[in-house]
C-alpha positions as CSV (number, residue, x, y, z in Angstrom):
1,X,0.0,0.0,0.0
2,X,1.3,3.5,-0.9
3,X,1.1,6.4,1.4
4,X,-0.9,9.3,-0.1
5,X,1.3,12.2,0.9
6,X,4.0,11.8,-1.9
7,X,1.4,11.1,-4.5
8,X,-1.5,13.5,-3.7
9,X,-0.7,16.0,-6.4
10,X,-0.5,13.3,-9.0
11,X,-3.7,11.7,-7.8
12,X,-5.8,14.8,-7.5
13,X,-4.1,16.8,-10.3
14,X,-3.8,14.1,-13.0
15,X,-6.0,11.1,-12.3
16,X,-9.3,13.1,-12.0
17,X,-11.9,10.5,-13.0
18,X,-15.6,11.0,-13.5
19,X,-17.8,9.6,-10.7
20,X,-19.5,7.0,-12.9
21,X,-16.2,5.5,-14.1
22,X,-15.4,3.8,-10.7
23,X,-17.9,1.1,-9.4
24,X,-19.6,2.2,-6.1
25,X,-17.4,5.3,-6.0
26,X,-17.4,8.4,-3.9
27,X,-16.1,11.8,-5.0
28,X,-13.7,13.3,-2.5
29,X,-12.0,16.7,-2.6
30,X,-8.7,17.7,-1.2
31,X,-8.8,20.9,0.9
32,X,-5.3,22.2,-0.2
33,X,-5.7,21.8,-4.0
34,X,-9.5,21.9,-4.4
35,X,-9.1,19.0,-6.8
36,X,-11.7,16.2,-6.8
37,X,-11.5,12.5,-7.7
38,X,-13.9,9.6,-7.7
39,X,-12.6,6.7,-5.7
40,X,-13.5,3.2,-4.5
41,X,-13.4,3.2,-0.7
42,X,-11.4,0.3,0.7
43,X,-11.3,1.2,4.4
44,X,-11.8,4.0,6.8
45,X,-10.3,3.6,10.3
46,X,-8.3,5.7,12.8
47,X,-8.9,8.9,10.8
48,X,-7.4,7.5,7.6
49,X,-9.2,6.8,4.3
50,X,-7.8,4.0,2.1
51,X,-9.0,4.2,-1.4
52,X,-8.4,2.9,-5.0
53,X,-8.5,4.9,-8.2
54,X,-10.0,3.8,-11.4
55,X,-6.5,2.6,-12.5
56,X,-6.4,0.3,-9.5
57,X,-3.7,2.2,-7.6
58,X,-4.3,2.3,-3.8
59,X,-3.6,5.2,-1.5
60,X,-4.0,6.4,2.1
61,X,-5.1,10.0,3.0
62,X,-5.9,11.5,6.4
63,X,-9.6,12.3,6.5
64,X,-8.7,15.7,8.0
65,X,-7.2,16.7,4.6
66,X,-10.6,16.3,2.9
67,X,-13.4,18.9,2.6
68,X,-16.4,18.7,4.9
69,X,-18.7,17.7,2.1
70,X,-16.3,14.9,1.2
71,X,-16.5,13.7,4.8
72,X,-20.3,13.7,4.7
73,X,-20.4,11.7,1.4
74,X,-18.0,9.2,3.0
75,X,-20.3,8.9,6.0
76,X,-23.3,8.3,3.8
77,X,-21.4,5.8,1.7
78,X,-20.3,3.8,4.8
79,X,-23.8,4.0,6.2
80,X,-25.3,2.5,3.0
81,X,-22.6,-0.1,2.7
82,X,-23.3,-1.3,6.3
83,X,-27.1,-1.2,6.0
84,X,-28.5,-4.7,6.0
85,X,-31.0,-5.9,3.5
86,X,-34.7,-6.4,4.3
87,X,-34.1,-10.2,4.0
88,X,-31.2,-10.1,6.5
89,X,-33.3,-8.0,8.9
90,X,-36.2,-10.5,8.7
91,X,-33.8,-13.4,9.3
92,X,-32.2,-11.7,12.2
93,X,-35.7,-11.1,13.7
94,X,-36.5,-14.8,13.4
95,X,-33.2,-15.7,15.0
96,X,-33.9,-13.4,17.9
97,X,-37.2,-15.1,18.4
98,X,-35.8,-18.6,18.7
99,X,-32.9,-17.4,20.8
100,X,-35.2,-15.7,23.2
101,X,-33.0,-12.6,23.4
102,X,-32.2,-9.6,21.1
103,X,-29.0,-11.2,19.8
104,X,-29.0,-9.0,16.7
105,X,-29.7,-5.3,16.6
106,X,-30.4,-2.9,13.8
107,X,-27.3,-3.8,11.8
108,X,-28.2,-7.5,11.8
109,X,-24.5,-8.2,12.4
110,X,-22.7,-8.6,15.7
111,X,-19.4,-8.0,14.1
112,X,-20.4,-4.5,12.9
113,X,-21.0,-3.3,16.5
114,X,-18.9,-2.8,19.6
115,X,-18.9,-5.7,22.1
116,X,-20.2,-3.2,24.7
117,X,-23.3,-2.5,22.6
118,X,-24.0,-6.2,22.0
119,X,-23.5,-7.0,25.7
120,X,-25.7,-4.2,26.8
121,X,-28.5,-5.4,24.5
122,X,-28.1,-8.9,26.0
123,X,-27.6,-7.6,29.6
124,X,-24.3,-9.4,29.9
125,X,-21.9,-7.8,32.4
126,X,-18.5,-6.2,31.7
127,X,-15.8,-8.4,33.0
128,X,-12.6,-6.9,31.6
129,X,-11.6,-4.1,29.2
130,X,-8.0,-3.8,28.2
131,X,-6.0,-2.2,25.4
132,X,-6.4,-5.1,23.0
133,X,-9.1,-7.3,24.6
134,X,-12.4,-7.2,26.4
135,X,-14.9,-9.7,27.8
136,X,-18.5,-9.6,29.0
137,X,-19.7,-12.5,31.1
138,X,-22.9,-13.7,32.9
139,X,-23.3,-16.5,35.3
140,X,-27.0,-17.2,34.7
141,X,-29.9,-17.9,37.0
142,X,-31.7,-21.2,36.7
143,X,-34.5,-19.7,34.6
144,X,-32.2,-18.2,32.0
145,X,-32.7,-19.7,28.5
146,X,-30.8,-19.2,25.3
147,X,-32.1,-21.2,22.2
148,X,-34.5,-23.1,24.5
149,X,-31.8,-24.5,26.8
150,X,-30.1,-23.3,29.9
151,X,-26.5,-22.2,29.7
152,X,-24.6,-21.9,33.0
153,X,-22.2,-19.3,31.7
154,X,-22.3,-17.0,28.7
155,X,-19.4,-14.9,27.5
156,X,-18.7,-12.4,24.7
157,X,-15.1,-11.9,23.8
158,X,-13.8,-8.7,22.2
159,X,-10.5,-7.8,20.6
160,X,-8.7,-4.5,19.9
161,X,-11.0,-1.6,19.9
162,X,-13.7,-3.7,21.7
163,X,-14.6,-5.3,18.4
164,X,-16.6,-8.6,19.0
165,X,-14.6,-11.7,18.2
166,X,-16.7,-14.7,19.5
167,X,-19.5,-15.7,21.9
168,X,-19.3,-18.8,24.0
169,X,-22.2,-20.5,25.8
170,X,-21.7,-23.6,28.0
171,X,-24.8,-25.7,28.7
172,X,-25.0,-29.1,30.5
173,X,-21.5,-30.0,31.7
174,X,-19.9,-32.3,34.2
175,X,-18.7,-29.5,36.5
176,X,-22.2,-28.1,37.0
177,X,-24.5,-31.1,36.7
178,X,-24.9,-32.6,40.1
179,X,-23.2,-29.8,42.0
180,X,-24.9,-27.9,44.7
181,X,-24.8,-24.7,42.6
182,X,-26.5,-26.1,39.5
183,X,-28.3,-29.4,39.7
184,X,-29.2,-30.5,36.2
185,X,-32.7,-31.6,37.0
186,X,-33.4,-28.3,38.8
187,X,-32.6,-26.0,35.9
188,X,-34.3,-28.4,33.5
189,X,-37.5,-28.3,35.5
190,X,-37.5,-24.5,35.2
191,X,-36.7,-24.3,31.5
192,X,-38.8,-27.4,30.4
193,X,-41.6,-27.9,33.0
194,X,-43.5,-30.2,30.6
195,X,-40.6,-32.6,30.1
196,X,-39.1,-35.3,32.2
197,X,-35.8,-34.1,33.7
198,X,-32.7,-36.0,32.5
199,X,-31.6,-38.8,34.7
200,X,-27.9,-38.3,34.3
201,X,-25.2,-36.1,32.8
202,X,-25.1,-37.7,29.3
203,X,-28.8,-37.4,29.0
204,X,-28.7,-33.7,30.0
205,X,-25.9,-33.1,27.4
206,X,-27.9,-34.9,24.7
207,X,-31.2,-33.1,25.5
208,X,-29.6,-29.6,25.5
209,X,-27.9,-30.3,22.2
210,X,-31.1,-31.6,20.7
211,X,-33.1,-28.6,21.8
212,X,-30.5,-26.1,20.5
213,X,-30.2,-27.9,17.2
214,X,-34.0,-27.8,16.8
215,X,-34.2,-24.1,17.4
216,X,-31.3,-23.2,15.0
217,X,-32.7,-25.5,12.3
218,X,-36.1,-23.8,12.6
219,X,-34.5,-20.4,11.9
220,X,-31.6,-21.3,9.6
221,X,-32.4,-24.7,8.0
222,X,-30.4,-27.9,8.4
223,X,-26.9,-27.5,9.8
224,X,-23.8,-29.2,8.4
225,X,-21.0,-31.1,10.2
226,X,-17.4,-29.9,10.2
227,X,-14.4,-29.8,12.5
228,X,-13.3,-26.8,14.5
229,X,-10.2,-26.2,16.6
230,X,-6.5,-27.0,16.2
231,X,-4.7,-30.3,16.9
232,X,-5.6,-31.5,20.4
233,X,-8.4,-28.9,20.7
234,X,-10.0,-30.1,17.4
235,X,-13.6,-31.3,17.8
236,X,-16.6,-32.1,15.6
237,X,-19.3,-29.5,15.5
238,X,-22.7,-28.8,13.8
239,X,-22.7,-25.5,11.9
240,X,-25.5,-23.1,11.0
241,X,-24.8,-19.9,9.0
242,X,-26.4,-16.5,9.1
243,X,-24.7,-13.9,6.9
244,X,-21.2,-13.5,8.3
245,X,-22.0,-15.5,11.4
246,X,-21.5,-19.2,12.1
247,X,-23.3,-21.0,15.0
248,X,-21.2,-24.0,16.1
249,X,-22.8,-26.6,18.4
250,X,-20.6,-29.2,20.0
251,X,-21.6,-32.0,22.3
252,X,-19.1,-34.3,23.9
253,X,-20.3,-37.3,25.8
254,X,-19.6,-37.2,29.5
255,X,-18.2,-33.6,29.2
256,X,-20.5,-30.8,27.9
257,X,-22.7,-29.2,25.3
258,X,-21.5,-25.8,24.1
259,X,-22.3,-23.2,21.5
260,X,-19.9,-20.8,19.8
261,X,-20.9,-17.9,17.6
262,X,-18.0,-16.8,15.5
263,X,-17.3,-15.0,12.2
264,X,-18.0,-17.2,9.2
265,X,-14.4,-16.8,8.0
266,X,-13.2,-18.1,11.4
267,X,-15.4,-21.1,11.0
268,X,-14.3,-21.6,7.4
269,X,-10.7,-21.7,8.7
270,X,-11.8,-24.2,11.4
271,X,-10.8,-21.9,14.2
272,X,-7.1,-21.6,13.2
273,X,-5.8,-18.3,14.5
274,X,-3.2,-16.1,13.1
275,X,0.2,-17.1,14.4
276,X,2.1,-14.5,16.4
277,X,5.8,-15.3,16.3
278,X,8.1,-15.1,19.4
279,X,9.9,-12.0,18.3
280,X,6.7,-10.2,17.5
281,X,5.1,-11.3,20.8
282,X,8.1,-10.2,22.8
283,X,7.8,-6.7,21.3
284,X,4.1,-6.6,22.2
285,X,4.5,-7.9,25.8
286,X,7.5,-5.7,26.7
287,X,5.2,-2.7,26.2
288,X,2.9,-4.0,28.9
289,X,5.6,-3.7,31.6
290,X,5.0,-0.6,33.7
291,X,7.3,1.1,36.1
292,X,6.9,3.7,38.8
293,X,9.3,6.1,40.5
294,X,8.9,4.2,43.8
295,X,10.4,1.1,42.2
296,X,7.2,-0.7,41.3
297,X,7.4,-3.0,38.2
298,X,4.2,-4.6,37.0
299,X,2.5,-6.1,33.9
300,X,-0.5,-4.3,32.5
301,X,-3.2,-5.4,30.0
302,X,-3.8,-8.9,31.4
303,X,-7.4,-9.8,30.8
304,X,-9.5,-10.2,34.0
305,X,-11.6,-13.3,34.2
306,X,-14.1,-13.6,37.1
307,X,-14.0,-17.3,38.2
308,X,-17.6,-16.9,39.5
309,X,-19.7,-19.1,41.9
310,X,-18.0,-22.4,40.9
311,X,-14.6,-21.2,42.2
312,X,-12.8,-22.1,39.0
313,X,-9.6,-20.3,40.1
314,X,-7.3,-22.5,38.1
315,X,-9.2,-22.5,34.8
316,X,-9.8,-18.7,35.1
317,X,-6.1,-18.0,35.8
318,X,-5.0,-20.2,32.9
319,X,-7.5,-18.5,30.6
320,X,-6.1,-15.1,31.6
321,X,-2.6,-16.2,30.9
322,X,-3.4,-17.9,27.6
323,X,-5.4,-15.0,26.2
324,X,-2.7,-12.6,27.3
325,X,-0.2,-14.7,25.3
326,X,-2.5,-14.6,22.2
327,X,-3.9,-18.2,22.7
328,X,-7.7,-18.3,22.6
329,X,-9.1,-20.0,25.7
330,X,-12.4,-20.5,27.5
331,X,-12.4,-20.9,31.3
332,X,-15.5,-23.1,31.4
333,X,-14.3,-25.5,28.8
334,X,-10.9,-25.7,30.4
335,X,-12.6,-26.4,33.7
336,X,-14.8,-29.1,32.3
337,X,-11.9,-31.0,30.9
338,X,-10.1,-31.1,34.2
339,X,-13.0,-31.2,36.7
340,X,-14.6,-34.3,38.3
341,X,-18.4,-34.6,38.2
342,X,-19.8,-32.1,40.7
343,X,-16.7,-30.0,41.0
344,X,-13.1,-30.0,42.0
345,X,-10.4,-29.0,39.5
346,X,-7.3,-31.1,39.1
347,X,-4.6,-28.5,38.5
348,X,-2.1,-31.0,37.2
349,X,-4.7,-32.4,34.7
350,X,-5.6,-28.9,33.7
351,X,-2.0,-27.9,33.1
352,X,-1.4,-31.0,31.0
353,X,-4.5,-30.2,28.9
354,X,-3.4,-26.6,28.5
355,X,0.1,-27.7,27.5
356,X,-1.3,-29.4,24.5
357,X,-3.2,-26.3,23.5
358,X,-0.3,-24.0,24.2
359,X,2.1,-26.2,22.2
360,X,-0.3,-26.0,19.2
361,X,0.4,-22.2,19.2
362,X,4.2,-22.7,19.4
363,X,4.3,-21.6,23.1
364,X,5.2,-23.7,26.1
365,X,4.2,-24.0,29.7
366,X,7.1,-24.2,32.2
367,X,6.7,-25.6,35.6
368,X,8.3,-23.6,38.5
369,X,9.3,-24.8,41.9
370,X,8.0,-21.8,43.7
371,X,7.5,-23.8,46.9
372,X,11.3,-24.0,47.1
373,X,12.4,-20.7,45.5
374,X,9.7,-18.0,45.8
375,X,12.0,-15.0,45.6
376,X,11.8,-11.8,43.6
377,X,15.0,-12.5,41.8
378,X,13.4,-15.7,40.3
379,X,10.1,-13.9,39.5
380,X,11.6,-10.8,37.9
381,X,13.2,-12.6,35.0
382,X,9.7,-13.4,33.7
383,X,7.9,-10.2,34.7
384,X,10.6,-8.0,33.2
385,X,9.8,-9.4,29.8
386,X,6.0,-9.2,30.3
387,X,5.3,-12.8,31.3
388,X,3.0,-13.3,34.4
389,X,3.7,-16.1,36.8
390,X,0.9,-18.5,37.8
391,X,1.3,-19.1,41.5
392,X,-0.2,-22.0,43.6
393,X,-0.8,-20.7,47.1
394,X,-3.2,-20.8,50.1
395,X,-5.6,-17.9,50.1
396,X,-6.0,-17.8,53.9
397,X,-8.1,-15.2,55.6
398,X,-5.0,-13.9,57.4
399,X,-3.2,-13.4,54.1
400,X,-6.1,-11.7,52.5
401,X,-6.5,-9.4,55.5
402,X,-2.9,-8.3,55.1
403,X,-3.1,-8.0,51.3
404,X,-6.3,-5.9,51.4
405,X,-5.3,-3.6,54.2
406,X,-1.8,-3.0,53.0
407,X,-2.8,-2.5,49.4
408,X,-5.3,0.2,50.4
409,X,-2.8,1.9,52.7
410,X,-0.1,1.8,50.1
411,X,-2.1,4.2,47.8
412,X,-1.3,7.1,50.1
413,X,2.3,6.2,51.0
414,X,4.9,9.0,50.2
415,X,7.9,7.6,52.2
416,X,8.6,4.2,50.8
417,X,11.7,3.7,52.9
418,X,9.6,3.9,56.0
419,X,6.9,1.8,54.4
420,X,9.5,-0.9,53.5
421,X,10.5,-1.2,57.2
422,X,6.9,-1.2,58.4
423,X,5.8,-4.1,56.2
424,X,9.0,-6.0,56.9
425,X,8.4,-5.9,60.6
426,X,4.8,-7.1,60.1
427,X,6.0,-9.9,57.9
428,X,8.5,-11.1,60.6
429,X,5.7,-12.0,63.0
430,X,2.8,-12.7,60.5
431,X,4.5,-15.0,58.1
432,X,5.2,-17.8,60.7
433,X,1.5,-17.7,61.7
434,X,0.4,-18.4,58.1
435,X,3.0,-21.0,57.2
436,X,1.6,-24.0,58.9
437,X,-2.1,-23.7,57.9
438,X,-3.0,-26.2,55.2
439,X,-6.3,-24.8,53.8
440,X,-7.9,-22.6,51.1
441,X,-5.8,-23.9,48.2
442,X,-5.8,-21.4,45.3
443,X,-4.0,-20.3,42.2
444,X,-3.5,-16.7,41.0
445,X,-0.9,-14.6,39.3
446,X,2.2,-12.8,40.4
447,X,2.4,-9.9,38.0
448,X,4.9,-7.5,39.5
449,X,7.5,-6.7,42.2
450,X,9.3,-3.9,44.1
451,X,12.9,-4.8,45.0
452,X,13.3,-1.8,47.3
453,X,10.2,-2.7,49.5
454,X,10.5,-6.5,48.9
455,X,6.8,-6.6,47.7
456,X,5.2,-8.7,45.0
457,X,2.1,-7.7,43.0
458,X,-0.6,-10.3,43.0
459,X,-3.7,-10.6,40.7
460,X,-6.6,-12.8,41.6
461,X,-9.5,-14.0,39.3
462,X,-12.1,-12.4,41.4
463,X,-12.9,-9.3,39.4
464,X,-11.4,-5.8,39.1
465,X,-11.1,-5.2,42.9
466,X,-8.5,-7.9,43.1
467,X,-6.7,-7.2,39.9
468,X,-3.6,-5.7,41.7
469,X,-2.7,-6.2,45.4
470,X,0.7,-5.8,46.9
471,X,2.1,-8.1,49.7
472,X,5.5,-8.5,51.2
473,X,7.7,-11.2,49.7
474,X,7.9,-13.1,53.0
475,X,4.1,-13.1,53.4
476,X,3.7,-14.5,49.9
477,X,6.4,-17.1,50.5
478,X,4.6,-18.3,53.7
479,X,1.4,-19.2,51.8
480,X,3.0,-20.7,48.8
481,X,1.6,-24.3,48.5
482,X,3.3,-26.0,45.6
483,X,4.9,-24.9,42.4
484,X,3.8,-22.6,39.6
485,X,3.7,-22.1,35.9
486,X,4.5,-19.7,33.2
487,X,3.4,-19.6,29.5
488,X,6.7,-18.5,27.9
489,X,8.0,-17.7,24.5
């Protein structure tokens, strides 16, 4: 692509083409020269118009260099181009009816809206909004229905600029069915009072898949079988199409029924994502390392994932780390793979499952012996390059009391030499009290450190309030339970 600035005089002074000579063209006028040209609009983003001339040459020009009437014509052109057909609007209306929610708005395309607008329409709650990612999640009540079945968790994922990328809904699954928080028969009675509740997990998985398929077939016709996912994550799905949307239903015996809504081109590629090489990723992640005058070093832009009522701390933490490292992940599906019926996540099993997914994206999971060497000098070699550390620990009430109080007090500290001595003294008597208590096993992230004050920055998957807390290194060491992990380059 050529930059417009060196070529503007040639474009506007020589290649002046009548409006009708370029298909679906727009006439634009340059302020400086007063010259006009009919162009084919390729893209308008970040204040820059990309266009083609009748001769097929492509240029960029800042919109600010165009006359106001040109800008208005461009707005009208974009509006017409984005306007859905009557047929698409009618189809979107029918889909909304079978879904039971206003999935599609006036544009009849999720991908043409912001994720925030889609989530607001569905009443899904903001979970995380970062520089290049966002998510909106809802842990549903028993009477919540989507396509005639009850999903336990629904999530909308966004990318850069909060553009929607995919929706994930998890229905009957072995982590929820039979647990105190989501008995399968209980939710089934609410959604389908006229039907006999499923007797076991496999029946619940089958019934949910059957109901969803019936609804989608009613709106979109018969689905077609295909595969989706890469390598170990590859699975057979049933696919229905609506414009540039693909609805992908997967049902795995003994595991779950889930629904993905993704761009059609993503489904066509069977879920293969653009590979980000190590050198490129290093450049991206190093920009997320923040520093302060007081000596704080921490990693920014890590997605927040709220582990919710099931207490999926390990799957939530792995999802955060994987998405941060440009590896698509879904907490609920990760949890299902490594959870016994009724609950209880096997972290070792989870890490093995994640290793296979991570390897398929040319990354690797390293295991760390943090129970033996939890020290800033061992943590900083990862944090300094923008890689968070997954830390297995015991989230004791005494630890959380210190972390909450000290993190709040820290915000108003001006003398960090005095602060360092104060928290060191506290750690000398508090750490031994915490060390022997074998309870409240948990996993979270260490995302920063301060060598001067001997503190580490900790991030838990409990929502924004717990995104960044500071604790003394000795306090953290005293509640370390086992090892840890990093997803590294």
